[in-house]
N, C-alpha and C positions, 0 to 999 in steps of 0.2 A: 346470394341474397338469402336469408333463412326463410323456411315456409312461412313461419309466424310473422316476420316482415313483410312478405308478399301477400299475406292475409289481410292485413292490417291496411296496407298500401292500397289493396285491390278493392276492400271494403269501403275506404273513404272515395275510391274514385267512382262507385258506382252510387255511392249515396254520402254527398258532400258533408251532409248534418253531423254525420259522425265523427267528424275530425275535430270538431268542438271537446267532446270528451277525451280524445286521444290526445290531444295536444295539453292538457291538463295532466295526464298522467306519464306522459314520455318527452324527453328532451332529444334534441338530434342527436348528442353523445351515444343515446342508448343505441343507434341504429349503426351497422356496418356502412363502409363506403359508398356504395352503390345506392342501398336503400337510405341512406342520410341524405343524398342528393335530391332523391324524389320527396322525402318528408320535409326538406327546407323547401322545396318549390311550393308544394302543397300549401305549407305554412304561409308562406308569402302572397299565395291567392286568396288564402283565408283571410288573413289581416288586412286586405285592399278589397276585401268583400266580393271578390271576383267569383265567378263559377267555379266549381271544382269537378274536374272530370278529366278524362284521359287526353284529350284534345289541347285543353287548356294547359295542361301540365306540360305536354310535349313543346308547345309554343312557347312556354315560358323559360325551357331548358338552356343553359349556355350553349352556345352554338356549337364548341369543340365537345360538348358531351352528349349531342343528340343521337348519333348513330348508334351505340351500344345502349344508352339509357331507355331510348324509344323501343328497342328490341325487347327489354326486360320489362317495360309498361305494357308491350302487347302480349307479353307472356304472363301478366298477372292474373291471378284468380279474383271472380267476383262473387265472394260469398256473403251471406245477410249478415247482420250485424250483431247476432245472437249470441256468438262467441269472441266478441270483442276484448271482454276483460282477462279471458285467458290468454289469448296472443299478446295482449298488451305486458301481462306477467312473464311471458316467456321472451319478450322482447326485453324485458327490465334484466333478466337473468342474464340473457346473452350478453348484454352491455356490461353487467358486471364483470362475468367472466373475461371480456374483453380487456375490460379496464386492468384486472388484477393481473393478468398476462403482462400488460405493458408495465406494472409497477414491478413486478419480479423482474421484467428484463431490465428495468431502471435499476432495483437493486443490485442486479447480477453486474451492472457495468461500474456502479457505486463501490461494489465489493474489490475491485480490482484497481481501484484509484488509489495509489499509495498516499496521496495527500489527506484522505479520509481515516480518522482513526474510527475502531470499533463501537466506540461509544455514539459517535454521530449515526452509523450504519445501525445499531440497535434501536436508537430514539426514532429513526425514519421507519422502522419495521413495525415499533409499537404504535407510531401514529397512524400507520396504514392499517393496522389490526382494528384498531378502535374507530376509527372514523369510516371504514370502508360501507358500512352497512347504510350510511346516509347518502351513497353515490345517488339515489333517485327520491331524496324525500326534500322539497323545496319548501316545507312549511304544511300546515294545516289549513285547510279552508272552511268556513262557517257560512251556511246559506242564512238568511234571515231568521228562522224559526230557531236553528241550532244557536246562533248568537244570541236571541232574546232568553233562552232556557238558560245558557251559559251565565249571563248577566243576573237573571234571577237567582240562580243558584249563590251567585258571589255576593249579591245583597241580602240575602237570605242567612249567611254564612256571619256577614258583618253585623247584624240587625240582633240574632241571636248571641253574638261574641259578649254583648254589654260591655264593650269597651276593653276587653280581654284581647290580647294577641291571638290574631286569625295565623300567622305565620309563626317561623321557629322564634321564640321568646328569647331576649338579650339577658334577661336577669336584672334591667335597670328598668324601673316602672316608668320614668318619664319619657325614656326613650322607646321603649314599648307602647306608650300612649301616641307618640308621634309616629312611628313607623308601622305600627299595628303587626310587628314582628317581622322576621325576613322571611319574603315568600319564594315558593319554587320560581325558578327562572331569573332570580333578581341577581344582579352584579352589585355587590356593596362594597365600597372602596374606603378602606380606614388609613388617612394620611396623617403624617407628621414628622417632623424633623427628628434625629435619631435621639434615643434615650428619654422619649417624652412620654412613652408608654404603650405605642401601637399594638406590638406583640403581645404584651401584656393583655391589654383588652380584647385582642381577638382571643387567645386562650382562655380567658375568663369567661368569654361569651361561649364557645365551644364548650368548655367543663359545664357549664348552665344547661347547654341544649343536650348534652348527653346525661346529664342528671336528669332531665325531664324524660328521657329515653328515646331521644332522636339520635340515630347514628350519625356519627362525626367523622369525616375524613380529614386530618390536621396535616398539612403538607408544611414541614420544617425546614426551610431551606437555610435558614441562619444558626439556630441553634442545635445542639446535638440532642439525639433522644434522652440520652442520661440526665442532660441539663433541664430540658424541657419537665420531664417527669417531677424532678425534684422543685423546679419552679411552682408546677402544678400545686404538688402537695404543700410547699411552703405556703401558698395562698390560702390554702382552705384550713390548714392548721393553724395559720396566724404565727408561724416561728419564721424568723429569719435565717437564710442561710449561712450568716456568720454565726450566728449561736448553735448552729448544728456543728460546727469545727470544734466546738468545746466539749462535745459528747456527753451532755447531761441525759441522764437514762430517760426523765420524764419526757423528753423530747423525742428520744428515741420511741418510746411506747405511744406517744401521739401520732409519730409519723407513721409508724407499722399500722395503725388504726387506719389513718387515711388511705394509705396505699392499699390495704384490704379492702376498702369500699369503692375505691375508684377503680380497682381491677375489676369491678362487677360493672361498670359503666360503659358503654358502647362509643368510646373515643379510641380511632384507629389512628395512629403516627405514623407517616411517612418521611423519611430522613432521606434528602435527595439532594445532590450537590450541583448548582448551575444547571438545573435541567430545562430541557425545551417543553413545550406544553405536552407534546405526545406521551410522555411518560406519565405526568400528571393524570392526564384523561383516563389512560389505560388503568392506571391503578385505581382511580375513582371508580369506574366501570367495574373492575374486578371487586370492590368491596361493595358496591351496590348489588352485584349478581349474587353474591354470596351471603350477604348481612341487610341489604336493603341501606338506603342513604336519605338523611335529611339534610345534611351542610355539610359544604365543604370550606375549608380554610386554607388560603396560601399566605406563606409568611417569608419573603416578600416579592413582590413583582419585580424590584429592578434586578434581583439575583437570577433572573431567569433568562434562556437564552432562546433564540430563533433558531429552526433547523438548519440555519445558514444563508437564506435568501437575502436578508438584510444586515448580515452581521457587520458590514462597512458602515452602515447608518444608525445609530442607536436610537434615533426619533423614530425611525420606519419601524425599527425591530420592536421598539415597546408598543407601537401601533398594532402592529401585527398579535403581538402577544396578547395584548389587551383585548382586542376583537374577539381572539381565541378563547380567553377567560368567560366572556359574554354568551359566546355560542356554545360554550360548556355547560353554562348554568341552565340554557334552553334545553340543550341535548338531554340531558340528565336530569332535567326537571327538579332541580335544587337549589337552593340559593347557595351563591359562592362570595364569600369574604375575602378580599384580596387585600393585604397591606401593601402600602407604598411609600415611599421617602418623596418627601416636599423637598424643593429646590432651596438653595442658601438665600433667596429673596426673602423666604418665611421668617428667617432668622435676623435679617439685616437691621432693622430697627428694634428697639428696645420693646419687647410685649407688643410687638405689630400682631395682630391677628391673621392667621393664615387665610388664604383663599384658593378658590378652586383652580384659579391659573397657577398654583405653585407647585403641582403634582410634577415630578421630576421626570425629565426626558421626554415626556409627550405631553401634548393637550388632548391626546384621544382619551384617557383615562377619565376626565371630567364629562367627556361627551357620551362613553359607553356606559358609565355606571347610570344604575338606578336610584343609588343611595350614595352619599358622600359624606362621611362623618371625619371632620378634621379636629385633631387634638390640639387644645392650645393650654400652655402651663401659663396660670394667671401671672404669677411672679417667677419669671426666668431665673431668677437670681436666690430664689429659696433654697434652702439647705435640704437637699434630696433624701436626707437620713429620717427627716421628719415628713408627717402628712402634708402633702401641698396640695392646693385648689387646682384642678385641671379641667377643662371645659371641653365636652363634645360639642363642636359645632355641626350640626346637622344643616350643611350648605346647599345639598340637593336631595330632593324626595318626591320621586313621581307620584306617588301616591297618597300623600299628606303635607303638613305642614314643615316650614324649617324653623330653626330655631337654636336653643343653646340649651344644654343639659350639664348642671353643674356636680361635678363629682369630687372626690378626695381620692388622692392617689398615694398610697403607704408603700414607699418605694423598697424598704427591708422586707416587705410581705410580697411585693409585686401585683399588689391588690388593688382594685377600684372600690369604692363605696358611695352611695348617693347622700348627698345633701339637700339644702333647700330647693323648693321647686323654683324655676324662671318662668316668664310668660312667654307663650309662643309668640312668633313673629306672624 
């Protein structure tokens, strides 16, 4: 038993009132085996409202453990509570090191398994490196005064905004009015059937955010980086990719001008192939540490893979990934936009409007997300070489109204533009 563990447990046995603050800061897995058993026994007494002292703890121990653990309890020091905070940090650090040793041993065992390829091992290592510091973080507590102050600041920001987005703006006035922009910690799902425009919409929002000075990490799981760069520039230049094939000099001059401007905007593209969540989190954290970070975009969710736990069950795999993306938004303190495919039911009937239940492979996407935007082409048979009407259906919005935003999608430029406003629902 470590000195800090002995000090904390001894302090709790001499003054049971200390345990309330200890149990808020520490979990059982922070302690070594012997100390963990004593901690769990004290916690059970605390939860039942029983007296916390050496006699009560000894009497509550499992019969098989009493001999050795009784001796350890008798040998505990009984300090005052003045140094509890320092002991808590020491126990947390020891718990982190213990877990690190366990994970390294696990990685060593995995490295010897011929059934696992090196990419899986690297993914595990990256996820370990990123998530390790969160081992002792269970969230943030707010007392009544702190909660009221937080609420007042939020209200002041909303009133001062005078209708302007308080979060990351999308570039679409009506959508920003409904959502207030995308805020830190939000998980925004953009869903559609293939070729309706979800990748173009997410890239356009990312581009607008970068133009406003927000650092954006765009994870492209589908398009190659060169293709994405050309699509982004063609949209701003309003030049079709097809026209570029004929090599008009004025087009090249315009594209060079756009590329020059875009090279100065903080949009960072990460091209990944069927990644797990670990590499995405690790790269996003690296960008945040180096440049700051305002927005993450992932295109698209169904191209991701889990670390292996649910590989035989696609529904559970997507559920795990979706909850991980939601957690990433909170951990990094930025909004995360995730493109997602809708299932075939969304296209079974002519011009049927998509619904939240149409998210492909898992119902957890609609449950996890804070905002759900479903794209619906008004006339599914319209010639895509001409501008077509596409509705953004705001089907879920935790902090504002739902409704429909009517846009025009110009396929040859891969660009959305606004049209007449619709009434809010």
